[in-house]
N, C-alpha and C positions, 0 to 999 in steps of 0.2 A: 179482412184486410182493410187498411185505411183508404178512405175516399173511393171505395168501390174496387180497389185493386185486389186481384186474387193472386194466390201463390203460383209462381212459375216453376221452372225446373228443367232438367235435361231430357225432356221427352218422357218415354216410358221408363219409370223408375223400377228398380229391383226391389226385393223384399227389404223391409226396414231392418236396421242393424239390431241384433239381439242384445239385450242388457244395455240399451242406450236410452235411458229415461229422458223424456221431454220435459221442458220446464215451462210452466204457464207464465212465469215472469218474463220469459224471453219473447213470447208471442207478440206483445204490443210493439216491442222494438223491431222485430223482424218485419211486422206489417208496415212500419213507417219507412222501411228502406226501399229505395228505388235505384237501380243500377243499370246503366245503359252505355252503349257505344254508338257513335255516328259512323256510318259507312257511306262512301261516295267515290265517284270517279274524280280524278284531279280536276280542279277548277270549277267544281259544281257549287263551291261556296261553303265548304265544310268548316273551315276555320272561322269564317265570319259568323256562321250559324252558331257555332260553339260559343263565341264571345257574346252574341246577343241573347242566347239562352241563359248565360251567366248573368247578364245585365238584368233581364226580366225575372230571373230567379233571386235577385237581390244580392248576388255574390260580388258584383262589381258596381262601382259608381259610374265608371265610364267603360265603354267597350273599345279596345284597341283594334279597330278594323284592319284587316290585312291589306297592305298596299305595296309590299316589297320594298326595294331600296328607296331611301329617302323618306320613308314614313315618319311622321312626327311621334308616333307611339307604336311600339311593338305589341303584338297580341299577347295576352296573358298565357294562353296555352302553348304558344310557340316561344319557349324561353331560351333556346340555344342561340348562340351567335349566328350560326349558319342559317337557322330558321328565320331569324329576324332580317338577315341580309337578303335572302333569296325569296322570302315570302311564301315559303312552303313548310309543311309539317313533315319532319323526318324521324320523329320518335314519338312513341305513345306517352301520354301523360295522364295522370289521374287528378280530377278536380272534384272536391267534396264540398257540398254546401247544403243549407237548409232552404226549402221552398215549399210553400203551400202545405205546411205541416209534415212534410216528408224529408227524410235525410237522403240526399241525392248524391250518387257518385257517377260522374260523367267521365268515361274513358275516352279521351281524345286520341284518335288513332291517325297514323300517317295516311294521307290520301294517295301519295305517289306509289305507283306499282312496284318500284324498287324496294319498298319497305313492307311488302305484303306479309312477310313472316312476323314482323312486329305486330301488325294488325291482327293476324291470326291468333297470336298469343293473347292480345287484349280481348278478343271475342270469346276466348276460353273463360275469361273472368266476368263476362257480361251476362245479365239476365234478360236484357231487351236490346233491340237494335233500332236505330232511327236511320232509315234509308233516305238519303238526300239525292234528289234528281234535278238536273238542270232542265227546266220545262221547255227550253228552246231546243234541246238535243235529245231528250228522252233517255232511255237506258243505254249505258255505255259499257265497254268491256270490263273495266275494273268493278263496276257495280255488279255485273254478272258473277264475277269470281267471289266477291265478298258475300253476295246473296247465298251462294251455294254453301259457304262455310256456316252462315246463319241457319240455313235449312238443316244441315247436318247436326247442328246443335239444338234444333227445335226451338230457336229463339222467336219470341213474338217480334214482329217487324211493323213499325210505324213509318209512314212515308210522308215526306215533305217535298212538294214540287216548288222549286225555288226559281227566282228571277222572273216572276210574272210582270215586273216592270219593264221587261224587254219582250220583243215578239216571241211568242211561245207556240208550241204545237197545240192542236185542239185538245182540250182536257179529256174528252171522251176517247181520243186516240191514245193519250197517255195511259188511261186506265186499261184500255184494250191491250196495250203493249205489255203491261205487268201481268195481266191475266193470261195472255197467250204464251209469253216467254218464260214466266215463272210458275204457271199453273196455280196461281194464287188468286182467290177472290179479293175484290176491292170494295171498300165502303168509303166514299168521299164524305167526310164529316163536314167539310166546308167546300164551297164551289166558287170558282173565280168569276168575276164580272169583267170579262175581256182580258187583254194583255197588252204589253207594250205601252204606247202613248194613250191607249184607250182603257188601260187598266183602272178600274174604279173601286175595287175592293173585293170582298168575298161574302158569300151567303153561308151562314151557319145553319145547316140543315136541321140539326137537333133542336136548336133554340128558335128557329124560324126568324132569324134576325140578319141584318145586313151590317157589315163592318166596312165603313168607307175608308178608302185608301188615302193616306196623306204622305207627303214626301218630307215631312218635318224632321224625320230622323236621318236625313241624308248625310249629316256630318259623321255618322257612324259611331258617335260616342254616347250621346244622351238618348233617352227614350223618346224625346220629342213630345208633341202635343198628344193628348188623349184621343184615340180614334173614336169618331162618332159612330154610335151603334143605334140602328133604327129597327123597329119591328115590321116584319112583312105583313102582319095582320092589322096593325094600328097606324103605321106611318108611311103607307104606300104613296101618298101624295108628295111627301117630302122626298122619298126615294126617287120618284119619277122626275122631280125637279132637279136633283143633283146628279143622276146617272144618265148617260147617253141612252136614248130610247131603244136604239137597235141593240146595244150591249145588254141592256136590262132584259129586253124581250127574249134574246137568244138564251141568256143564262136561266131565266125563269122556265123556258120551255125545256131546257136540259134537266133542270132540277125536277120538273114534273115528270119527265121521262124516267129519271132515276127512282122517283117515288112510286111510279106506276109499276116499275119492275118488281117491286115488293121486297127487295133485299133489305134485311135489317142488320144492324151492327151486332154481330154475334161474338161476344167476348170469349166464349169457349173456343171458337174457331181462331180468334186472334191469338190467344194464349198458346194454342196448338201450332201456330205458324201457318194456318190455312187461309187466313184473311188478314188484310192490312188496312187499317184506317188511313185515309189519305187527306192531307192538308195542302193548302196552296198559300203562297205569300212571296215576299221579297225581303230576304234577310238583310241585304245591304241598307235598306230603308227602314228596317225594324218593323216591317208590316207583316202581320200574321204570326209573329213569334210568340206573343203573349197568349194568343188563342191556342196555338200548338202546345205550349208549355202547360197551360191549364188542363187541357184534355189529356195530354200525355201523363201528367202526374195523377190524374183521376183514374185513368184506365190501366196504366202500366203495372203488371204484377210485381209483387214483392219477391224476394229470393225464394227459390224452391229447393227441392231435394237434389242431391248430386250423388251419382253412383260411384262406388269405389271400383278398383280394378277387379275385385271379386264379384261385382254385380250387386253389392249390398247398398241400399239406399240410405244416405245420411241426411236426416231432416235438419232444416235450419234451426229448429227449436230444441234440438238435442243438447243436453247440458254440457257435454264435453266439447271443448274447443277443437275445431279442425280448420285447416286452410291450405292454400297452395300458392307457390311462387310462380308468377307468370311473366315477370320482367326483372332484369337487373339494369341499373342505370348508374354510371359513374359521373362524378363531378357535377352533381346538381348544386352543390355548394362548393364553388371554386376555391374558397378560402381553406377548405379542409381536405381537398382531393379525396373525397369519400366515395363510397359506392353503396347504393341502397337496393334492397330487394323489395319488390312490390308483392305484397301478400294479400290475396283475396280471402276473406273470412267466409267459411262455408257453414259452420255451425257453432253453437255455444256462445259463450261470452269471453272475449279476449280481454285480459287485464294486464296493465303495465306491471312488469316485474315477475310475471308468471314464467314457468319453465315449460318449454315445448320441445318435442323430439322430432328430428328430421327422419322421415320414414326410410329414405333411401340409404342413409348412412348409419342410422341408429344413434346419432349424437344428440344429446340433450343440451339445450341452450337456455340461458336466461334472457328473457325479452325485456331488458332493462330500459331501453330508450326507443320505444316505438313512436313513429311519426304519423301525424295526420297530414295528408298531402293536398296541396293546391298549386299545381304546376311545380315551380322550383321552390315555392314557399313551404315551410314546414312548421308544425307545432307539435309538441309532445301530446300523445293521445293516452288517455287513462283507460278507456274501455272501447271496445268495438264489437259489432254484431254481424251476423250473416249479411253479405252484400257489401260491407265496408271494405275499403282497400287501405292497408296500412303499410308504412315503410319500415323495414327492419334493417338494422346494421349487422355487423359481423359477416361481411360479404363472402369471405372464403368458405363459409359453412353452407352456402346455398348454390343450387343450380336451377336453371329454368325448369319448371315442372315439378319441383320438390313438394311433397306433402308434409305439412306440419300437424302435429296433434298434441294435446295436453299431456305433459309427462305424467306417467303413472296410470294412464288410461289405455284401453286396448288399442293395438296398432291399427291405424287407418292408412290406406294408400290409394290415392286417386290416380286415374290413368295419366301417365306422363305426357308432357307436351313435346312433340318431336321437333328436331331440326331438319329442315328439308334440303333437298339437293340444290346446291347453287349452280349457276350457269356461267359465271365469269371467274377467272383465276389469274392472280398476278403475284409476283414476289414483291414484298414491301422492303425497299432499300433505304437505308439511312444515308443522308447526304453528308453529314458531318460526323466522322467517327468519334469525335470528342464528346458527342451528346448521347453515347450509347446507353448510359444509365437512365436518363430521362426517356429515351426511346423505348427501352425495355419496360419501364414502368407504365408508360402511356399505352403501349401495345397490350400489355397484360390487363390493364383496367378496361380499356375501351373494347377489346375483343371479347372479354368475359361477359359483356352485356348481351352478346348473341346477335346483335344486328348484322354483324359480319362474322363469318366463321373463319377460323385460323387453322391452317394445316402446316405440315413441315415435311421435309424429306425423311425417308425411312429411318435414317440414323442421325437425324439432325434436330432432335426435339427442342433443343434450346440453344444451339450454337450458330445456326445459320439464319439467313433472312427468312422470316415467316412467309407463308403463302396465304394471301387473303382470298377468300371464296365468297362471292356475293351473288345475289339475284339480279341486281341491276347496277349500272354505272354510278348512279348517285350515291350508293353506299360507299364506293371507293372514295368519292369526293369528300364525303362526310368524315371518313377516317383521316384523310390527309389534312382537312381543314381543322379538325379537332386536335390532332397532334400538334399543329402549329399554334392554335389559339389557346389550348389548355396546358400544353407541355413545352411550348416554344421549340419544337423539333421539326425540322424540314425533312421530308421523305419523298420518295418517288416510287412509281410502280413499273415493274417490268412484266409485260403481259405473257401469259402462257396460252398455248393453242388448244385449250380444252373447254368443253361446254357442258359436260355431264359428270357427276360424281356418284359413286355407289359405295356404300359401306358393306363390309363382309360380316354377316350376322352370326355365323357359327364357324368355329375352327380357327378364326383369326389368321395369324401369320402362317401357321402350319398349312392351312388351306391354300393361302396365296403361294407359298413355296412349292407345294405339291403340284400346282398348276404349271410350274416352270416359267420360261420366258413368254411374255405376252406381247405380241406385236402391237405397237401403237398405243400402249397403255402405260400411264405413269402411276407408279405405286407410291403413295405418300401415307402419312398418318395424321389423325386428328389430335386434339390437345390431350386426349386420354391415352394416346399411344396405340389406337386401334387402326387397322389397315383401311385405307380408302383408295379406290381405284378411280383414276381420272381418264375420261374418254373424250375424243374429239367430237363425237356426235352419237346419236342413239343407234345408228347403224353399227358403229363399232361395238356398242354394248351388246347388241343382238348377235354379232359375230362370235362373241364369247360362247354362245350356245353350242357352236361347232368346235371351237378351239379348246374350251375348258368347261364342259357342261356341268361338272360337279361344282366348280367355283361359281358358275353362272347362277345355279340354284340357290346360292347363299347370299346373293346380292340384295341390298335394300336401298331405296332412294331416300331414306331418312335415318335418323339415329336418335337415341335417348342417352341422357347422362347415365354413366354406370353406377352400380351400387358399390359400397366399400369392398365387398367380396370380389366383384368383377374387377375393380381397380387394383386390388392386391394381386390378382391373377395376371393382369396386364403388366404390372411392375415386375413380376417374376419372369414373365416371358421376355420382357425388355432386357433383363440381365443375361438371358441365354443368347440373345442375338449378338 
């Protein structure tokens, strides 16, 4: 693999697909690919770090540092109006660029907990994770949740301790926290020289050099002056002249302690998700970013194999194209009111104009206008390889989690991406009845993205107010804001007293009807006409064990998009009701 990068993958891979020849011509392209997502607790500096990595990767001339309202420049990754107004990331975006000889795809994910489902989907498309930690606070709740998702997917995790320009926890304490709470070994590639007002830079342990801190990048836009780099072996007099003696003494003692411990950077352990390389810096001042990017692109593995639902391993160099849809996004181009499917290429060579089959429905589509993505900017893409993310039109043909494979080749189906149980529910009411056409169009497009789920009364699939179902309040705010900004429609929410949703996995409406009247349970349906039960709390769910045990055994806290056969059966059942 390029620059020392090794192949990654989904952990323990199953047997390789039979009759799936590999292509030597694909290997160099796959080796160049690097695909990663940034995970962080809100306010750890994720959007700023994203912008600075794009800056040092050569993808931006200026970084639009996140500042919230009144900022003179919005961030590139936060392209929605509401993101630019509030200074937060509320949707995942894909950013593709070339850096250090590698083709990089950065999956910028929402940091806010209300959008954890969108983040989960993006992590399904990632080969690596960059865990961002506020060095002044240490590990925080959202970091824990996202780490567990990365661990389930066996992703290599690189760690960046941010905000060293502010008072920070002791670096050894930060390492100990990761090791104790995550059960993961750490290897600090760089080590900080103090923090806050006394922050003087970092020591590169592998190169035995000191990178001196400069605030020249404080404007958040340009790279600023070149950081002075000095050798620990040859330039100690100069280092002692420039760095506070106490800060230097403590840092050198800690580095000696780490060296004496004998731990080495074990890339096999990193790729397996058992060790994390650790970096320190201050993203807002552009310090430590270039060092992080250089090492990350040197060490990060290229795309690996992915297992199908049948447990067969699909190799990235397999000749036949395969991929999966992990996100739908409406109105990235407001001029066209379009909707784009984000497809992560798993294997083979994707080519513009090729035909691909959707495994769930069996439909074959012409890929006539694939898009290369850079936030809301798009260019037509001619070819793509494993690890790349491309945008596909023909939105009604796709659902989140769909597998695509080259037409005429054996069917491939990757595990679907689930929709999880929401916790907040509300009727979405139109304020102006005269705007119903725009309201219906806006609801259909925005809710099909999957950031908010939509439900309806049992016999009200398209005639009454839709029920919005969300993980957090901010998701509701985004729907109302986007209906107004993108469709000029005013709407309001009428809250419902429920906090738990469960899908009925087998038997559908017959199983619900057989259970009879259920006290305190609201029976609704999802967009596919499947029964969903709403409960006021988990205690009410558990009570169903006594009231309707057969129905209780059929409940699931998540759902998948149905196949064409399942959808036909649902339509047939709908007519009977």
